N, C-alpha and C positions, 0 to 999 in steps of 0.2 A: 266678837271678842272671845266668845266661848270656844270657837274653833281653834284658836291659836294653841292652847295647851294640848288639845287632841292631835293637831297637826305636828307639833313638836314631838310628841310621844311616838307617833307613827314614823316620823323621820328617824328618830333615835333607834327604833326597832329595825327599820330597814337598813340603817348603817351597821348596826350590830350584827345582823345576820349575814351581811356581805363582807365582814371584816376578815382580815388576814393576820395570821400570827406566824412568828418564827420560833420554832423549838430547837434548842441545842441540847444534845446529850453528851456529856463529858464522861468517857468510858476509860478508866484507867487500864493500863496494859500489864501492870505488875500482878503476878499471881501471889496471893498471900503466903502460900507454902514455899515460895521461891520460884524464880524464873520469870518469864514474860510470855504473854499470849502471842502465838506465832501469826504470821501473815496468812498462811492457809486456814488457820482457825478463824481469823477475822473475816476472811473471804467467805467461808462457809456460813458464818453467822449472818453476814449481809445477805447472802443468797437465800438462806432458809428462813430468816426471821424478818429482816428489814424490807427487802424487795417485795415480798408478797403483800405487805401492809401498805407500802407506798410505791405502787407501780408507776405513778405519775412522776416520780423523781424525788431525789434528795441529794445532799452533798456530804462527802466524807473527806476529812483531812486529819493529819496527825500533827500533834503539838507536844511541847514539853510543859509539864506542870509540876505542882507540888501537892502532896497529900500527907498530912500529919507530919510535917517537917522534913519529908524526904522528897527527892526528885523522882518524877515518874513520867514516862511517855504516855500519851493520851490519844485515843481516837475520838474525834468529834464528829457526830452525826448532826446534820441540820436539815430540818423540814420546814419549808415555807408553805403554809397550808391554810385552808379555810378554817375559821374558828368554828369547828364542828365537833360535837361530843364524841362521835365515832372516831374521828381522827385523833382527838385527845386521848381516847382510850388506846388507840393503836400505839401512840408514843409511850404511854405508860407500860403497855405490854412488852415493847421492845426493851425498855429499861429493866423491867422485872426479869425478862429472860436473860439479859446480859449478866445481871447480878447472879442469877441462878447458875447459868452455864459455866461462868468463869469464877465462881466463888468470891464475888466482890462484895465488899461491905456496903458500897454506895455507888450510885450513878448520879452525877449532878445534872439536873434539868433546869434550863433557863428558858422561859417563855416570855416573849415581848411582842407588842403590836408591830406589825410590818405593813409596808405598802408595796404592792406589786405593780410594776409598769408593764402593761400588755400592749402588744402591737395592735394598731387599729386598722 
């Protein structure tokens, strides 16, 4: 009977360390002083900032959104990754660099549990 709580705790830790999360960064394309971030600027950001931190892969797409009552085009970056503090920090660094480089007030980050189907 005493082994059951210990076994449950070990299973919980094993599952937690093997978990996968999905991070999405919503990056507005409007420049506060006017205009919009260009595709070459976005490509350079991805090449210089995102790809080195996630060489295993990520997804990028564009969407339309709203921020503070106005319409805005958005670049969304998605990372399906191990729940690892180093990768968590990498996502934080990408968001911080985007805010800094493009003078953005905010980058929305959404992190949710995920399940990855792998070929066996």
